[in-house]
C-alpha positions as CSV (number, residue, x, y, z in Angstrom):
1,X,0.0,0.0,0.0
2,X,1.2,3.5,-0.8
3,X,2.7,4.9,2.5
4,X,1.3,8.4,1.6
5,X,-2.2,7.1,2.0
6,X,-1.4,6.2,5.6
7,X,-0.6,9.8,6.4
8,X,-3.7,11.1,4.7
9,X,-6.0,8.5,6.3
10,X,-4.6,7.6,9.8
11,X,-7.6,5.4,10.6
12,X,-7.1,3.3,7.4
13,X,-6.9,-0.4,8.3
14,X,-3.8,-2.0,6.8
15,X,-4.4,-5.7,6.1
16,X,-4.4,-8.2,3.3
17,X,-7.6,-9.1,1.5
18,X,-9.4,-12.1,3.0
19,X,-8.0,-15.1,1.1
20,X,-11.1,-17.2,0.3
21,X,-11.1,-18.8,-3.2
22,X,-14.0,-16.7,-4.2
23,X,-12.4,-13.5,-3.0
24,X,-9.1,-14.3,-4.7
25,X,-10.8,-14.8,-8.0
26,X,-13.0,-11.7,-7.6
27,X,-10.1,-9.3,-6.9
28,X,-7.3,-10.8,-8.9
29,X,-5.4,-7.9,-10.6
30,X,-3.7,-9.9,-13.4
31,X,-5.3,-12.7,-15.3
32,X,-3.7,-15.3,-17.7
33,X,-5.9,-16.4,-20.5
34,X,-5.4,-19.1,-23.2
35,X,-6.1,-16.6,-26.0
36,X,-2.9,-14.7,-25.0
37,X,-0.7,-17.7,-25.6
38,X,1.2,-18.6,-28.8
39,X,2.6,-22.2,-29.3
40,X,5.8,-22.6,-31.2
41,X,5.8,-25.6,-33.6
42,X,8.8,-27.1,-35.5
43,X,8.0,-28.5,-39.0
44,X,10.2,-30.8,-41.0
45,X,9.7,-33.1,-44.0
46,X,8.5,-36.8,-43.7
47,X,5.4,-38.6,-42.6
48,X,4.3,-39.8,-39.2
49,X,7.4,-38.2,-37.8
50,X,7.3,-37.1,-34.2
51,X,10.9,-36.7,-33.2
52,X,11.4,-35.9,-29.5
53,X,14.0,-33.4,-28.3
54,X,15.9,-34.7,-25.3
55,X,16.6,-31.2,-24.0
56,X,13.0,-30.1,-24.3
57,X,10.6,-32.7,-22.8
58,X,7.2,-32.5,-24.6
59,X,8.6,-30.7,-27.7
60,X,9.0,-32.5,-31.0
61,X,10.2,-32.0,-34.6
62,X,7.0,-32.8,-36.5
63,X,6.2,-33.9,-40.1
64,X,3.2,-32.0,-41.5
65,X,0.7,-34.7,-40.6
66,X,1.9,-34.6,-37.0
67,X,2.0,-30.8,-37.1
68,X,-1.7,-30.8,-37.9
69,X,-2.4,-33.1,-34.9
70,X,-0.4,-30.9,-32.6
71,X,-2.2,-27.8,-33.7
72,X,-5.5,-29.5,-33.4
73,X,-4.7,-30.5,-29.8
74,X,-3.6,-27.0,-29.0
75,X,-6.7,-25.4,-30.6
76,X,-9.0,-27.8,-28.6
77,X,-7.3,-26.7,-25.4
78,X,-8.0,-23.1,-26.3
79,X,-4.8,-21.9,-27.9
80,X,-5.6,-19.6,-30.8
81,X,-2.1,-18.9,-32.3
82,X,1.0,-20.8,-33.3
83,X,4.5,-19.7,-34.3
84,X,6.0,-21.9,-37.1
85,X,9.7,-22.7,-37.4
86,X,11.1,-24.8,-40.2
87,X,13.9,-27.5,-40.3
88,X,15.0,-27.9,-43.9
89,X,16.4,-31.0,-45.5
90,X,19.1,-28.9,-47.2
91,X,21.1,-25.9,-46.1
92,X,23.4,-23.5,-48.0
93,X,25.1,-20.1,-47.6
94,X,22.2,-18.3,-49.3
95,X,19.5,-19.7,-47.0
96,X,17.5,-20.6,-50.1
97,X,15.1,-22.9,-48.2
98,X,13.9,-19.9,-46.2
99,X,12.2,-18.3,-49.2
100,X,11.5,-21.3,-51.4
101,X,8.0,-21.6,-52.7
102,X,7.8,-25.2,-51.3
103,X,10.0,-24.6,-48.3
104,X,9.1,-26.4,-45.2
105,X,7.5,-23.4,-43.4
106,X,5.6,-22.5,-46.6
107,X,4.2,-26.0,-46.7
108,X,3.4,-25.9,-43.0
109,X,1.5,-22.7,-43.4
110,X,-0.6,-23.9,-46.2
111,X,-1.5,-27.1,-44.3
112,X,-2.4,-25.3,-41.1
113,X,-4.5,-22.7,-42.8
114,X,-6.3,-25.4,-44.9
115,X,-7.2,-27.4,-41.8
116,X,-7.7,-24.5,-39.3
117,X,-8.8,-21.3,-41.1
118,X,-9.4,-19.5,-37.8
119,X,-6.0,-20.4,-36.3
120,X,-3.6,-17.5,-36.3
121,X,-0.5,-18.8,-38.0
122,X,2.6,-16.7,-37.3
123,X,6.0,-17.5,-39.0
124,X,9.4,-17.0,-37.7
125,X,11.4,-15.0,-40.3
126,X,15.1,-15.8,-39.9
127,X,17.9,-17.5,-41.8
128,X,19.8,-19.4,-39.2
129,X,18.0,-22.7,-39.7
130,X,18.6,-22.5,-43.4
131,X,22.2,-21.3,-43.5
132,X,24.9,-24.0,-43.6
133,X,26.9,-22.0,-41.1
134,X,24.0,-21.4,-38.7
135,X,24.2,-17.6,-38.6
136,X,21.2,-15.3,-39.1
137,X,22.8,-13.5,-42.0
138,X,25.2,-13.6,-44.9
139,X,28.7,-14.2,-43.7
140,X,31.9,-12.7,-44.9
141,X,35.2,-14.3,-43.8
142,X,38.5,-12.3,-43.8
143,X,41.8,-12.1,-42.0
144,X,40.1,-10.3,-39.1
145,X,37.6,-13.1,-38.6
146,X,33.9,-13.3,-39.6
147,X,31.4,-10.5,-40.1
148,X,27.7,-10.6,-40.9
149,X,26.7,-8.5,-43.9
150,X,23.6,-6.6,-42.6
151,X,22.2,-5.0,-45.7
152,X,22.5,-7.9,-48.2
153,X,20.8,-10.0,-45.5
154,X,17.8,-7.7,-45.5
155,X,16.8,-8.7,-49.0
156,X,16.7,-12.4,-48.1
157,X,14.6,-11.7,-45.0
158,X,12.1,-9.7,-47.0
159,X,11.9,-12.5,-49.6
160,X,11.2,-14.9,-46.8
161,X,8.5,-12.8,-45.3
162,X,6.8,-12.3,-48.6
163,X,6.9,-16.1,-49.3
164,X,5.3,-16.7,-46.0
165,X,2.5,-14.2,-46.7
166,X,2.0,-15.8,-50.1
167,X,1.5,-19.2,-48.4
168,X,-1.1,-17.7,-46.1
169,X,0.7,-16.6,-43.0
170,X,-1.4,-14.3,-40.8
171,X,1.6,-12.6,-39.3
172,X,5.4,-12.6,-39.8
173,X,7.9,-12.4,-36.9
174,X,11.5,-11.4,-37.9
175,X,13.9,-12.7,-35.3
176,X,17.3,-12.0,-36.9
177,X,18.1,-8.7,-35.2
178,X,19.6,-7.1,-38.4
179,X,19.3,-3.3,-38.5
180,X,16.5,-2.0,-40.7
181,X,14.8,-5.4,-41.3
182,X,11.4,-4.3,-40.1
183,X,11.3,-1.4,-42.7
184,X,12.6,-3.7,-45.4
185,X,10.0,-6.4,-44.7
186,X,7.2,-3.8,-44.4
187,X,8.0,-2.3,-47.7
188,X,8.3,-5.7,-49.4
189,X,5.0,-6.9,-48.0
190,X,3.2,-3.7,-49.0
191,X,4.7,-3.8,-52.5
192,X,3.4,-7.3,-53.0
193,X,-0.1,-6.5,-51.8
194,X,0.2,-7.8,-48.2
195,X,-0.5,-4.5,-46.4
196,X,-2.8,-6.4,-44.0
197,X,-0.1,-8.8,-42.8
198,X,1.3,-7.5,-39.5
199,X,4.8,-7.7,-38.2
200,X,5.7,-8.9,-34.7
201,X,9.3,-7.9,-34.3
202,X,11.8,-9.6,-32.0
203,X,12.7,-6.0,-31.0
204,X,14.8,-6.7,-27.9
205,X,16.4,-10.1,-28.4
206,X,19.4,-10.7,-26.2
207,X,22.5,-12.8,-26.7
208,X,21.3,-15.1,-24.0
209,X,22.5,-18.4,-22.5
210,X,18.8,-19.6,-22.4
211,X,18.6,-20.6,-26.1
212,X,20.6,-23.9,-25.9
213,X,17.6,-26.3,-26.1
214,X,16.0,-24.3,-29.0
215,X,19.2,-24.8,-31.0
216,X,18.8,-28.5,-30.5
217,X,15.2,-28.7,-31.8
218,X,15.8,-26.1,-34.6
219,X,19.2,-27.5,-35.5
220,X,20.4,-23.9,-35.8
221,X,23.6,-23.6,-33.7
222,X,26.3,-21.6,-35.3
223,X,29.2,-23.6,-36.8
224,X,31.7,-21.0,-35.7
225,X,31.7,-17.8,-33.6
226,X,28.5,-16.6,-31.9
227,X,25.7,-14.1,-32.4
228,X,26.8,-11.4,-30.1
229,X,27.6,-9.0,-32.9
230,X,23.9,-8.7,-33.8
231,X,22.0,-9.8,-30.7
232,X,21.9,-7.5,-27.7
233,X,24.2,-7.4,-24.7
234,X,22.5,-8.8,-21.6
235,X,23.4,-5.7,-19.6
236,X,21.9,-3.1,-21.9
237,X,18.4,-1.9,-21.0
238,X,18.5,1.5,-22.6
239,X,19.7,0.0,-25.8
240,X,16.6,-2.3,-25.7
241,X,14.4,0.8,-25.5
242,X,16.1,2.3,-28.5
243,X,15.8,-0.9,-30.5
244,X,12.0,-1.0,-29.7
245,X,11.6,2.7,-30.7
246,X,13.4,2.0,-34.0
247,X,11.2,-1.0,-34.8
248,X,8.0,0.9,-34.0
249,X,9.2,3.7,-36.3
250,X,9.9,1.2,-39.1
251,X,6.4,-0.3,-38.9
252,X,6.3,-3.0,-36.3
253,X,2.8,-3.8,-35.1
254,X,4.0,-5.8,-32.0
255,X,7.3,-5.7,-30.3
256,X,8.8,-8.6,-28.4
257,X,11.2,-9.1,-25.5
258,X,13.3,-12.4,-25.6
259,X,14.0,-14.1,-23.2
260,X,11.2,-13.3,-20.7
261,X,11.9,-14.3,-17.1
262,X,15.4,-12.7,-16.9
263,X,14.1,-9.5,-18.6
264,X,10.8,-8.8,-16.8
265,X,12.1,-5.3,-16.0
266,X,12.4,-4.6,-19.7
267,X,8.9,-6.0,-20.5
268,X,7.6,-3.5,-17.9
269,X,9.7,-0.6,-19.1
270,X,8.8,-1.2,-22.7
271,X,5.1,-1.5,-22.1
272,X,5.2,1.6,-19.8
273,X,7.3,3.7,-22.2
274,X,5.6,2.9,-25.4
275,X,2.1,1.6,-24.6
276,X,2.5,-0.7,-27.6
277,X,1.4,-4.3,-28.0
278,X,4.1,-6.2,-26.3
279,X,5.0,-9.9,-26.5
280,X,7.3,-12.0,-24.3
281,X,9.0,-15.1,-25.4
282,X,9.4,-17.7,-22.7
283,X,12.4,-19.4,-24.3
284,X,13.6,-22.9,-24.4
285,X,16.0,-22.7,-21.4
286,X,13.2,-21.3,-19.2
287,X,10.9,-24.1,-20.3
288,X,13.4,-26.8,-19.9
289,X,14.6,-25.8,-16.5
290,X,11.0,-25.9,-15.1
291,X,10.3,-29.2,-16.9
292,X,13.5,-30.9,-15.7
293,X,12.9,-29.8,-12.1
294,X,9.3,-30.9,-12.3
295,X,10.3,-34.3,-13.7
296,X,12.8,-34.8,-10.9
297,X,10.2,-33.9,-8.3
298,X,12.0,-30.8,-7.1
299,X,9.2,-28.4,-7.8
300,X,5.5,-28.5,-8.6
301,X,5.8,-28.1,-12.4
302,X,2.2,-26.8,-12.9
303,X,2.4,-24.2,-10.1
304,X,5.8,-22.9,-11.2
305,X,4.9,-22.8,-14.9
306,X,1.7,-20.9,-14.2
307,X,3.4,-18.5,-11.7
308,X,6.3,-17.7,-14.1
309,X,3.9,-16.9,-17.0
310,X,1.7,-14.9,-14.7
311,X,4.8,-12.8,-13.9
312,X,5.3,-12.1,-17.6
313,X,1.7,-11.0,-17.9
314,X,2.0,-8.9,-14.7
315,X,5.1,-7.2,-16.1
316,X,3.1,-6.0,-19.1
317,X,3.1,-8.7,-21.7
318,X,0.0,-8.8,-23.9
319,X,1.2,-12.0,-25.7
320,X,3.3,-14.9,-24.4
321,X,5.0,-17.2,-26.7
322,X,5.6,-20.4,-24.8
323,X,6.3,-24.1,-25.3
324,X,3.9,-24.8,-22.5
325,X,0.9,-23.1,-24.2
326,X,-1.3,-26.2,-24.6
327,X,-0.6,-27.4,-21.0
328,X,-1.3,-23.9,-19.6
329,X,-4.5,-23.6,-21.5
330,X,-5.6,-26.9,-20.1
331,X,-4.7,-26.0,-16.6
332,X,-6.5,-22.7,-16.8
333,X,-9.7,-24.5,-17.5
334,X,-9.4,-26.2,-14.2
335,X,-8.8,-23.1,-12.1
């Protein structure tokens, strides 16, 4: 309670609300709803393929037929949106699978929209899964080492976004962290007649240690070097605000903070500063830690998963991208 109120109202009784179940539900300040959740899905070629990922219990690489089953299960639970990643059969130094007409993401989008027209299908726009070297942009090697060519990379990202829109994607989500990519993608989408396709930008994406399990499932770990030259330093909060401001100016419709739990302060600051639709990505490391501890009996997995996602919502997230979306949606029905 605000201490100033105590001085103004000396007879004010200071106590907690009575904690009956009905009272808790009636006065709860922050609510977590299934329609705020987005489930990441990982598509690859094949049939009846449901390949488990050891570092992410409950997450699978899925052939298209299994992808449909997973989306159906999530939709039945109440999840209304998915975020599609692709694992191609072939990789090269031009990331050609990222923007191929029959690329794995493009096939997945068509299949999902055919089966579930009302499901919001969001696509991850990046090149790392499709590059033979695993970086998010075109690489130049020289005597000084390796550098990422920002501007040439933008053209490939824009081609990828347009190909996703052509396949039927409802929203595109660039995750590469190249400078100027939101403007490049927005211009390309508009030019091709996709003015109505929004952009959810990974605006504040940090060079985090929480991404390890994701790189297992997406098969996207860099073959050399790291991504610190284009992802953000974990200590830079003001830089995150600048990155968000730039992406909004370039045409982003939603801005994202990634990871979530270690950056709750930035979710709050970004939502407060800009008042803009804000997403939080509960990344693979966050998910896997809770899962592993739960499987070992060290914590109550359900309670901790719900509590951690409530924290993201309380910090200001309007949207939460989470590998636990289906489970959380089911649990919320029971509360």
